[in-house]
N, C-alpha and C positions, 0 to 999 in steps of 0.2 A: 167599562165602555171601551170598545175597540173599533178600529177601522176609521173611515172618513166620515165627516159630517158635512153635508151640503154638496154643491156642485158648482162648476165654473165653466165659462165659455168665452168665445170671442165674437167679433161682430162684422166681419166681411171678408172679401178675398182680394187678391192683388196679382198683378203681372209685372215682373221686374223689367225695367227698360235696359237698354244696353249701357255698359259702363262708359263714363266720360273719358275723353282722350287723356293720355298721359300728360301730366303737367310739363311745361317747358323745362328743359334741362338746366337753365340758368335763371336765377332770380336776381332781383336788384341787390346792389352792394349792401352788405350787412354791417358795414363799419370796419374801420381799421384795415381796409383793403381786402376783406373776405368776400368771396362770391360763392354762395352755396350752390353746389352742383348735385348733391345726393339727398334723398329724402328718407327720414326715419320716422315711423309712427311709434310713439312711445306709449305703452299701456302702463299707467301708473297704478301700483297696488295701494290698497287701503292704508297700509302702514305709513305711507307718505303723508297722510292727512291726520290720522288718529292712531296713536300707539296703544298697545294692550295695557290695561290698567289705568288709562286716563279717562276722565269723566266726560271730555268732549267740549270744554269751554272754547269760545272763539279764540282766546289767547293761546291755548294749547295747540289748537289746530293751525293757527297762523305761524307759530314757531316751527312746527313740523313742515308745513308747506314751504316756508322760507328756506329751510335746509335742503329740501328736495329741489326747489327751483334754482338754487345756486348751481346744482349739478346739471340741470337741464340747460341753463343759460350757457354753461361751458360747452355744451354740444354745439350751440349756435356759433360760439367763438371758434370752434374747431372746424367750422365750415359746413355744418349740416343744416338742411331745411327740416324743421321739426314740426310735427303735428302731435299734439298732446291729448291723450284720452285719460280718463280717470274713473275710479270707483266711487260709490256713494252709499255703501251699505249702512254704516253707523248713522250717517246723517238722515237718510230716508227712514231708518228705523226710529230715530228720535222724533221725526215729524209724525209718524204713525202713532207713537205713544202720546204726543201732544194732541193729536186728533181725538184719541180715545178719552183722554182726561178732560178735554174741553167740549166733548160732544153735546152736553146739555145746554151749552151757551152759544157755541159756534158750529155750524154745519161742517162735518169732516169732509175733506177733499178726497177724490179718488186717487189711486196709486199713480196714474200717469201724471196727474197734476203735482203730486208730491215729488215725483222724479224731476219734473221741470223746476220745482222750487230748489232742489239741491243742485241742479246744474247752474242756476244763478248764484247760489250761495258759494259753492266751491269754485266756480269759474271766477268769481270776484277775487277770491283769495289768490288763486293761481295766477291770474293775469296781472294783478297788481304787484305781486312778488316777483314775477318774471320781468315786468317792466323795470322795477327797481334794480334788479341785477343786471339788466341790459344797460341801464344808465351807468352803473359802476364799471361795466366792461366797455363802455363807449360803443355800443352796438345800436345802430339805428333800425331796429326791428320792431314793428308794432305787434301787439298781442291782442287778439280778439276772441271772445268766447261765443261759440255758436250754440244756440238752443237747438239741440239735435234730436230729430225724430227718426226712429228706425222701424221700417216696415217688417211685420211678421205675418206669417200665413195662418189664417184662421183654421186651416186643416192640419196644422202642426199637431202631432200626437201629444205634445206637452199640454195642450188644453184639455185633454181627456184625463190626464194624470198629473194634476198640480203637485209640485214637490218642493218648491222653494219657500222656506219659512220666512215670514216677515212680521214685523211689529211686536207688540208686547205678549207676555205669557198670561194665560187666563186659567181660572179654575174650571173644572169639568162642566159644572152647571152653566157658567157663563158661555163656555164654548158651544154648548148645545143651543143656547139662546141665539148666539150670533149666527150659527148655521141656519137656524129657522128664519130669523129676522132679516139677515143680510145675504143669505145664500152662500156664506163663506165655507170653504173647505177647512176643517180644523183637525189637527193631529196632535197626539201626545208627543212631547219632545224630551226624550231621555230622562224622564222623571222630574223634569223642571216645571211642568205645566203643559197647557195646550196652547198651540199657536196656529195662526192662519197660515196656509200654504197656497201659493199662487203658481200659475204655469211659468215655465222658463223656456219659451220657444226660441228657435234659431233665428238669428238676424238674417234678413233677406236683402234689404235695400236701405242705404243711408239716404234719407230724403234730401238733406242739404248737401249732398256730396259734391254737386257741381259748384255750389257757392264756396265750399271749402277748397276745391281744386283751384278755383279762380283766385282765392285769397293766397293760396300757396304760390301760385305763379307770380303774384304781385309782391312776394317777399314777406307776407304776414305769417306769424306763428299762430296757428289755430288751436284753440282749446275746444274740444268737441267730444261727442259721444259719451257725455257724463253718465256714469252708472250703467253703461251699455246702451244708452239712448232711451228716449221716451217711446215705449212700444205703441205702435199704431197699426191699423189694418187699412188697406186701400180698397175702396168700393169700386164697382165696375165703371162708374163715371169718373174715376180718378180722385174723388174726395177721400179725405183721411178721417179716421176716428180712433181715439185713444182706447186702449184696453188695459185691464188689470193684469199685469204680468211683470216679470223681471227678466231682462235680457242679460246674458253673461257678458261682462265688460270686455273680457279678453277675446271672445269670439266676435264681438262687434268691432273691436280694434282690428282684428284680422280682416273682416269684411271691408273696413275702410282702407286698410293697407293694400288690399287687392284692387279696390276701385281706383286708388291713386297711383297704382303701380309703384309703390314705394320700394326703395332698395332694401330696407331693413325694417322688420318688426321687432321692437325691443320691449319685452315683457318684464317689468320690474316687480320684484317681490321681496320677501324678507329672508330668503335663503340664497346661498352663493351659487348653487347649481341645482339642476334636476338630478335626483338620486334614484337609483334602482335598489331594491331590497331595503327601502327606507325604514329606519328604526330597528334594524336587525344587525347582528354582528357582521353580516355580509354587505352592509350598506356601502355603496361606492358612488362617487359623482360621475356624471357624464360630461364630457368636454365638447368635442365636435363630433356629431353623429349624423348619419344619413337618414333620409325619410324612411327607408325600409327598416332600419334598425329600430327607430323610434316607434314605428307602427307595431313592430313585434312586441315591444315593451308595453305599449298601450293595450294591445290585445290580451296580454298576460295579466292585466289588472294591476300593473305596477304603480299607477298614479290614481289617487283618490278623486272621486267625482266632485267633491266639494272644495278641493284645494288645487293640487297640481294638475289634475286631469284636464280641466278646460284650458289651462295655459299651454299644455302640450298640444292639445287639439288645435288651438289657435295658431301655434307655431307651425304645425304640420300643414295647415291650410295655405299658409304663405310659402312654405318650402316646396310643397307640391307644385306650385305655380312658377317655381324657378327663383323665388326670392330667398333671402337669408333671414332667419328668425333666431333670436337670442333670448333666452330666459336667464335673468341674472339678478343679483342683489342691487337694490337702490344705492347701496354704499359704494358700488364699484361700476358706475355707469361707463366711465371712460375705459377701464380695463375691458369691459364687455364689448365696447365698440371697436377696440383694437384687436379683439380675438384673444386677449390674455386672461379673461375671466368669464364666468357663466357657462351656459350650455348652448351651443350653436347647433341648429338643425339646417342642413343644406340639402339642395335638390340632389337626387340620385335615383338610380334604377330601383324600382320597387320589386320585391320578390313576387 
């Protein structure tokens, strides 16, 4: 059996409105005499919530989140206005497996609803842990989780070529059945079985961006864009409708950073730098690099599509607009913000 099974599509069109105005340059006092004057959008990698080899219990995830949020709270103490985004891959995958196992007793929910579920689940952990660290640091900064929808374009080519694997593995016979019964696109996954694949369209508009900008102006730390946001399409009359898709979390974070005119996009991952010639004897880390240089590396295929590629693309989106973008390890947040760690991409003349 080879090739795709089934077909996929979207459900409407949209027109993006103008970006909201830049948030005010000063927010309310954050405690201990701090007044935040610069904004950083932090794109948190999945390793901050679930480590490789862990089974994903709530207790495991909460310990990981607590360690990560201690570092994010320090950013606030250092005087940054923080907007926090995060991934949801393992969590939404588990929900899809639960859907599959319980399908005979409980109707399974569509993917956009599963994404919304994980935004609440992860947001709860993040905002509570952040609150607790703020208390310890004597910072009077409220934390609010936004259930965030992200508009995608139904004409995006991704809807014609679904590519993002989601959910459990299936035997070939069951994959055929799902393709016929549910219209799923199913593909063989590296000899491990068959999985559903869904579109991964580009983020076009953050629906709740004005509310997030208002919260930022009022001194709120916003947790938003969970898992890249809940993918929706906008109808001609302005109404919204969820679609079965996955939006890349780093590209959605870049879209939000541009909308908020943030000073920095900080993409946190499990490696210290972006590398060229990765995995070869010629491997070397990149420190501070220009847009033109990074675009050359991207065109050469230096960065894998499923890992570092979207992070570099997201960083480039912000740097092209004149902002600063940094890709760094979660373990060295403060070094990255000081320019002492990670890979920074800065605006420059393109070739």
